[in-house]
C-alpha positions as CSV (number, residue, x, y, z in Angstrom):
1,I,85.5,14.8,120.4
2,L,88.9,16.3,119.5
3,K,87.3,19.8,119.3
4,M,86.0,19.4,122.9
5,A,89.4,18.6,124.2
6,T,91.3,21.6,125.7
7,E,94.7,19.9,125.4
8,P,96.1,16.6,124.1
9,L,96.0,14.6,127.3
10,L,97.1,11.3,125.8
11,P,99.4,11.8,122.7
12,S,99.9,8.7,120.6
13,S,102.9,6.7,121.7
14,S,102.8,3.3,120.0
15,D,106.6,2.8,120.5
16,V,106.3,3.2,124.3
17,P,103.0,1.7,125.3
18,N,104.0,1.4,129.0
19,S,104.5,5.2,129.1
20,Q,101.1,5.6,127.6
21,Q,99.6,3.5,130.4
22,Q,101.4,5.5,133.0
23,Q,99.9,8.7,131.5
24,Q,96.5,7.2,131.7
25,Q,96.9,6.4,135.4
26,Q,98.3,9.9,136.2
27,H,95.6,11.8,134.3
28,T,92.8,9.8,135.7
29,S,93.3,11.4,139.1
30,N,93.0,14.9,137.6
31,V,90.2,14.6,135.1
32,K,86.7,13.2,134.9
33,S,87.0,11.4,131.5
34,I,89.7,10.3,129.1
35,V,89.1,9.3,125.5
36,R,91.5,7.0,123.8
37,L,90.6,7.6,120.2
38,K,91.8,4.9,117.7
39,G,91.0,4.3,114.1
40,G,89.5,1.0,113.0
41,D,88.7,-1.6,115.7
42,P,90.7,-1.0,118.9
43,F,91.4,-4.7,119.6
44,L,92.5,-5.9,116.1
45,F,96.3,-5.6,115.9
46,G,96.2,-3.0,118.7
47,R,97.3,-2.6,122.3
48,T,93.8,-2.4,123.8
49,R,94.1,-5.6,125.9
50,T,97.3,-4.4,127.7
51,E,95.8,-0.9,128.2
52,I,92.7,-2.4,129.8
53,E,94.8,-4.6,132.0
54,A,96.6,-1.5,133.3
55,L,93.2,0.2,134.0
56,R,91.9,-2.9,135.8
57,S,95.0,-3.2,137.9
58,N,94.5,0.3,139.1
59,N,90.7,0.0,139.6
60,I,90.0,2.6,137.0
61,P,86.6,2.2,135.4
62,Y,86.5,2.1,131.6
63,S,84.3,1.3,128.6
64,Y,85.1,0.6,125.0
65,T,83.4,0.8,121.6
66,P,84.1,-1.7,118.9
67,G,84.9,-0.3,115.5
68,I,85.0,-1.3,111.9
69,S,88.5,-2.6,111.0
70,S,90.2,-1.5,107.8
71,C,90.7,-5.1,106.9
72,I,87.0,-5.1,106.0
73,A,86.2,-1.5,105.3
74,G,89.3,-1.0,103.1
75,P,88.5,-3.7,100.5
76,H,84.8,-2.9,100.5
77,L,85.5,0.8,99.9
78,G,87.8,-0.2,97.1
79,G,85.0,-2.2,95.4
80,I,86.3,-5.6,96.4
81,P,83.9,-7.9,98.4
82,L,85.6,-10.3,100.7
83,T,83.0,-13.0,100.1
84,D,80.9,-13.8,97.1
85,P,78.5,-16.8,96.8
86,M,78.6,-16.6,93.0
87,L,82.4,-17.1,93.0
88,N,82.2,-19.7,95.8
89,C,84.2,-17.4,98.0
90,Q,83.1,-18.1,101.5
91,S,86.0,-17.3,103.8
92,F,88.8,-14.8,104.3
93,G,91.8,-14.6,106.7
94,V,93.5,-11.5,108.1
95,W,97.2,-11.1,108.9
96,S,99.5,-8.3,109.9
97,G,102.1,-7.7,107.2
98,T,104.5,-6.5,109.9
99,D,104.7,-7.9,113.4
100,A,105.2,-6.0,116.6
101,F,109.0,-6.4,116.2
102,G,109.1,-4.9,112.7
103,K,109.5,-8.3,110.9
104,S,107.6,-9.0,107.7
105,W,106.7,-12.0,105.7
106,G,109.6,-13.2,103.4
107,L,111.8,-10.2,104.2
108,T,113.3,-10.7,107.7
109,K,113.8,-13.8,109.9
110,D,115.5,-14.9,113.0
111,E,118.7,-16.9,112.8
112,D,117.1,-19.9,114.5
113,E,114.1,-19.9,112.2
114,D,113.7,-22.6,109.6
115,E,114.3,-21.2,106.1
116,D,110.9,-22.4,105.0
117,D,109.2,-20.7,107.9
118,A,111.0,-17.4,107.3
119,K,109.6,-17.3,103.8
120,G,106.1,-18.1,105.0
121,G,106.0,-21.3,103.0
122,K,104.5,-23.4,105.7
123,K,101.9,-20.7,106.3
124,W,100.5,-20.6,102.8
125,R,100.7,-24.2,101.8
126,G,97.5,-26.0,102.4
127,L,95.8,-22.9,103.9
128,D,92.1,-23.6,103.3
129,V,90.8,-20.0,103.0
130,D,89.5,-18.2,99.9
131,V,90.8,-14.6,100.4
132,L,93.9,-13.3,102.1
133,V,93.9,-9.8,103.7
134,F,97.0,-8.0,105.0
135,L,97.4,-4.8,107.0
136,M,100.5,-2.8,107.7
137,I,102.2,-3.9,104.5
138,G,102.6,-0.6,102.7
139,R,106.4,-0.6,102.2
140,L,107.0,-1.8,98.7
141,D,110.0,-4.1,99.5
142,K,107.8,-5.8,102.2
143,L,104.9,-6.0,99.8
144,E,107.0,-7.5,97.0
145,A,108.5,-10.1,99.4
146,L,105.1,-11.1,100.6
147,C,103.8,-11.4,97.0
148,Q,106.7,-13.7,96.1
149,S,106.2,-15.8,99.3
150,I,102.6,-16.4,98.5
151,A,103.1,-17.1,94.8
152,M,106.1,-19.4,95.4
153,N,104.5,-21.4,98.1
154,G,101.0,-21.6,96.7
155,D,102.0,-23.3,93.4
156,G,101.2,-26.8,94.6
157,L,104.7,-27.7,95.7
158,D,103.4,-30.5,97.9
159,G,101.0,-31.8,95.2
160,D,97.7,-31.0,97.0
161,D,94.9,-29.1,95.4
162,V,94.4,-26.5,98.2
163,S,97.9,-25.1,97.8
164,Q,97.4,-24.5,94.1
165,K,95.0,-21.6,94.6
166,W,97.7,-19.0,94.7
167,N,100.5,-18.4,92.1
168,K,102.1,-15.5,90.2
169,D,98.9,-15.0,88.1
170,T,96.5,-14.8,91.1
171,P,94.6,-11.5,91.2
172,C,95.3,-9.1,94.0
173,A,94.9,-5.5,94.9
174,V,96.2,-2.7,97.1
175,I,93.8,-0.1,98.6
176,Q,95.6,3.0,99.7
177,N,94.0,5.7,102.0
178,A,90.7,3.7,102.0
179,G,87.8,6.0,102.5
180,G,89.7,9.0,101.3
181,R,88.5,11.4,98.7
182,K,88.1,9.9,95.2
183,D,90.4,11.3,92.6
184,E,88.3,10.8,89.5
185,A,91.0,12.2,87.2
186,G,93.6,9.8,88.5
187,G,96.2,12.5,88.9
188,H,97.7,14.3,91.8
189,S,95.6,16.4,94.1
190,T,96.4,19.4,96.2
191,A,93.4,18.8,98.5
192,P,94.3,18.4,102.2
193,S,92.3,15.2,102.6
194,P,94.0,11.9,101.4
195,V,93.1,10.5,98.1
196,Q,92.0,6.8,97.9
197,R,93.9,4.8,95.3
198,V,93.3,1.2,94.2
199,W,95.9,-0.8,92.3
200,R,94.6,-4.1,90.8
201,S,97.1,-6.6,89.4
202,T,98.5,-10.1,90.0
203,L,101.0,-11.4,92.6
204,G,103.7,-11.4,90.0
205,S,103.1,-7.9,88.6
206,L,101.6,-5.8,91.4
207,V,104.7,-4.0,92.8
208,R,106.2,-3.6,89.3
209,E,103.1,-1.8,88.1
210,I,103.0,0.4,91.2
211,K,106.6,1.4,90.6
212,H,106.0,2.0,86.9
213,E,103.9,5.0,87.8
214,D,106.7,6.5,90.0
215,E,110.1,4.8,90.2
216,T,111.0,6.8,93.3
217,R,108.0,5.4,95.3
218,T,109.0,3.2,98.2
219,S,105.7,2.9,100.0
220,V,101.9,3.1,99.5
221,S,101.1,3.3,103.2
222,P,98.5,3.4,104.7
223,A,97.3,0.4,102.6
224,V,95.3,-2.8,102.7
225,F,96.5,-5.7,100.6
226,V,94.0,-8.3,99.3
227,V,94.7,-11.6,97.5
């Protein structure tokens, strides 16, 4: 599709979605078709709904094609199934590690938020789901804060069995550049395509082990985090 395009009609502009919608409206009067190309599924943690509303309000015909989200493809490409009947793992939940305002679990909070809410405690306690999947959580300080939040608040603080399923020894993994070229040697590659990496550890040790490879590393983006 990109090779067929003579010029970039709709450059990516996630910071100014209104501007992008205006570009869509302006270009529609000059061209026959516009392709809004997005990785993963366009609706999941995306701006598709607001873009469609803008098209509808201007009577612009459109169609969309669902995709496979990285919240599913990432773990599976990393060799981690999200459900497994032999392990009695029947459910998973998906969260954004960073919200639309740049806030992340356990790291930032509003002044009027309850301290327990800010750390995500009330979110993880009693959450009856077998697997947790997080997107947009590649920054290591955010990832570490999230790991601590889940481990601290999943230790059965309220005395119920459900909340005891997560603690500092709970297995977890980070899949970086899911679907990228496999680096069998485990070293650095000069190839232009990104290299898929998988770190497997526990909530209490994951970030420490990632930094042990490279103390200067501050991010593993783009990444999917699975607990």
